[in-house]
N, C-alpha and C positions, 0 to 999 in steps of 0.2 A: 704737494700732496695731502689728503685727506688724514683726519686725524683715526678712521675707522681703519683705511686702509693700509697707515702705518704702523697701524696696533695688531693688522693682519700679517702682517709681513713680518711683521718682529715675533710674532706669534710661532709663527713657519719657521724662522733662523731656528730659534728655539727648541721647539720641535725637532729639527731635523739634526740639532745638536747632543739631543738628548738620544736619540734613536743611535746615530754614530758612536756615541760614547758606549753602549750596552754591545753594540757589533766588536766594537776594537777590546771592550774588556773582554769576552767570550775570547779573539784571539789572542792577544795579549796574554792572558791568564795561561792557556794552555801552552805556550811559546818558555812562558816565564818556570813552569813545572817541569816540562820536557829538557831545559839547557840548563837551566840552576845559575844563569847568567845575571851578575849584578848591574848592569846597561839594562839589558830586557825586566826586570823586577821594579829600576824603577819609572823607567816606561808604564809598568803596568796600576806602580801609584801612582804616577801623573795621570792615566785615563780613571781610574776610582777617582782622584779626584775631580775630574774631568766631568763626569755623572753628575757628581753633588754640587759643583758650579753651572752644570748645565740646569740641572732642574730650581737651583738659585736664579739661576737665568730667568727662565720662565716664570717664575711666580714676579721676579720686578719687573716687564716689561708689562707682565699682565697688571699690577698693581697702579704702573705708570698711566696706561693709557684710561685709567677712569677717570671720566669728567670732575671739573671740581665741583666742591661740595663748602656747604657752610661751614667747616673743620679747615679744609685745604682752598681755600680760597685761589691758590695760585696752581691749584692742582697736583698730581699726585709724582710728577718726573723726577725729584731725585731717589723714586724707590730703583732708578734705574744705577743708577750710583752707587746705593746702599748695596743693590746683587754687585754690581763691581768690584766697589770695598772685600766681599765677602769673598770672590773667587779671586782677589790679592791676598788675602792670608792663609787661602788653600795651597793656595800657587809658593806662599814660601815654607810652609809647613813640607811640601811635598819636598823644596829644594834641602830642606834641613835634613830628614830622613834619607833621600836618597845618599846626601853627603857624609853621612853618620856611616853608614850602611860601605859605601865604597871606600872609604877607610878603613874600615875593619879590614876589609876585604885585602886591601894593600897589603895592611902587616902579617895576615893568617895567609895568606897562598889560597888563591881559587882557580880552576879549569873549569871552564862552560860544556855542556855535552851537545851532542844533538845539533851543532852549531846552524847546519843548514834548515833544520825546522824554524828555528828561531827570527831567521835570515826572510825565509817566506813568510811568517808573519809581519817582519817590518814592511814586507813590501806591498803587502793587502792594507796594512795601518796606513799608509804613504798615499795610497788610492784612495779610502775613504775619509782620510783626511784631506788631500787635495778638493776632491768632492765639497765636502762639506765646506772648507772655506769659499769656494768660489761661489756658495749660495750665499755665504756672510758677507760677502766683500757687495754682493749686489741688493741685498737687503739693507747694510751701511749704506751707503751710496743713496739710497733712497730715502730713509728714515733716520738717517745720523744717531742711531741707537750707541749710547755710549755702554748698554750693558752688552749687547752682539757686537760693540767694538772689542771691546775687554775680552769677549770669549773666543772671538778671534786672532785676538793677538796670543792668547793659551794654545791656540792650535796650529797657528802659525808654528810657534816654538816646537810642537809637536812632531812637525815633518823633519827637523832638524835633530828631535832628537832620533827620529828612528832610522835616519840618514847614521846618524852617530852609533845606535845597537850594532845597525847592518856592520859597521866599520869592524867597533870593538868584536863581534863574533868572526869576524872572517880574521883577525890580527890573533885573537886566541885560539880558535877552532883550527884554522889552516894553517898559519903560519908558526903556530907555537908561542905566542908572548903572552904571558900568562898575567901579564902586570895590564896590558891593552883594555882589558872588561871593566877593571873598577877605578882604571885613568879616565876613562871614556864615562864611567857612571858619574864621577866626581865634577866631567864637563859640565855632563848633563846636570847637575846641580846648581853649580855657578850661571850655568847658562839662565835655569828657570829663577833661581832668584833677582839674576838682571832684568829677568822679563817681569816678573813682579814689580821690583821698583820701577822698571821705566812705565808700567799703566798706572802704578798710583798718581802719578801725577794730574793727570787730567781728572781721578774721581775726585780727588783731593779740593780743586779746583772749584767742584762743581758745588760739593758739599758747602765749602767756607763761600760760596756765593762770589767766587773770581770774577775780577772786570775782564770784559771782553779782550783779546789780543788787540794790538795797538791795529795791525792791517784792518780787521776790522771792526772795530773803532772807526777808522780814518774813514771807511766808505761810508757807514752813519752822517761822518761831518762833511765829506763833499756833497753829499745830497741835501742837508742841511744850507749849505753854503750856498747852492742855486735861488733859494727864493728867497725873492725880491722884499719879502713884506714882513721879515724877522731882521733886528740887527745884531741879534750874538745870542750865542746862547751860551747857558752854566748848571751849575748842580748836574753834571748830567751821569747817568748810573746804569749801569748792565750787567746782568747776570745770565747763566742760562742753568736751566733746570731739565734734565734729558732732552726732548731733542725742542723744547718752544724755549724761545731766546725772550726776557724782559728787557724792555729798556724806558729810563724817566728823564727828561730833563726838561728845564724850565726856558722858555724863548722872551727874546725883548721885541716887544710891539710898539708900533707907533702911539702915545699914551692918548692918545683923542681917538681912539679906536675902538668902535663901541664892541659890547659883548658879544654882537650876532657877528661881525667883523674878525673880531677876534677867533670864535667857533669855525666860521669860513678858512682862516689864515690855517688851523690845527687840523680842519679833515683832509685840507690840500697838503699838508707835508705828512699825514700819515699815508695817506693814497700815495705818494711818492717814495715812502719808507716800503711799502709794501711788496714793490718789483724787488729790491736785493733781501727784503727780511718776510716772505710773506708767512710765517710761521709765528713772529713775535707780536707779542703784545707792549704794548706804547701808551706808554701816560704823558702828558704833556702841562705843562704847568703855564699861564703869559704874567709876565710882568711887564709893566711900562718901561719904556725905554730909561733907561739908566738906574732902577730901582735894584739895589742888591741888600737882599734880607741874610743870602748867608755869609759866614765869616770863612776865611782862610781860602784855598782853591777854588771851595764851591760856586764860590762868587765870582770868580773870572770868567771872563767869557773864550770859551773852546774853539771855536770857531778859526775854520782856516786863515791867515789874514786876508788873500786874495775872494773878494766873493764877488756873486755878483747883486746888487741891491738898485 
C-alpha cells in the first residue's frame, strides 16, 4: 500500500473515532444524569477520555504521515507511538478515578434510578462502538498503524465496559443488589488498568527502538540464507517506527568481488526482501569474507546454519 493511501485510511479511522466518541458522550451523559449509576458514570468518564485520545490519535497519524525532512531523516513514524502513549496515560487516569469512585460508593451505599434508560443507552453504545471497531480493524490490517491499534484496543474494552454497565443496572435496579453497581464499577476500573498496561508494551518497544520479534527476524534471515553470493551476515539491526520497518546489516562477499559486482549483489538482496517487507528501509554494508570490525555479538554470523551457497 502506498504511503498516501495508508495516511488516508488512518485519518478516516481517527475521524470515525472522534465522531463515535462525540455520539457516545451525548448518550452516556444523559444516561449518567438520569440513573446516577457509578458504573455508568465510569463509562461516561472513559468516553470523555476516548474523545481526547481520539483527537490525539488524529494528530499523531497526521504527523506520522508527513514525509522525511532534513530534521527527521527517518520520517515521523514515532508520532504514532507518542499518540498511543498519551492514550495509555489517559486510560490509566480513567481507571484510577473510576476505582476511587466505586470504593467510595461501596462504603457510602447507593442505588441507581431509571435503570431502563441506562440499559438502553448502553445497548446503543455497544452498536456504535462495534461499528467503529470493525472499521478500525479493517484499517489496521491495511496500514499496521500503532496509534489506531491502541485506539481500537481501548474501544474494544468499551464493549466489555458497556456489558458490565448493563449487568450492574439490572442487578441493582431490578433485582435489588445495591452493591452490584459499585462492584462492577471497580471491575471496570481494573479492566481499564489492565488494558492500558497491556497496550504499553508495543508502544514502549517502538519508542525504545526494540528489535523485531524473533519470528519476523527469522523470515529475514531465511531469505538472506538463499543468496549464493554471500557467505555470512553480521551486525544485524532492526527496528519499527510507526508503520515503517528499518533494517541494516553487513554481508560477507568474496574478497575479489568488484564494487560493481557487490552493488549488484546488494540490489538483488533488496529486491528479494521487498516481497516480505515491502515498506522497509534497507541499508546493506559489504565486507570481504572473514573481515570482522565489530566486537562482541555484532561480529558473529547470524545466518541459519543451512544455506544455499
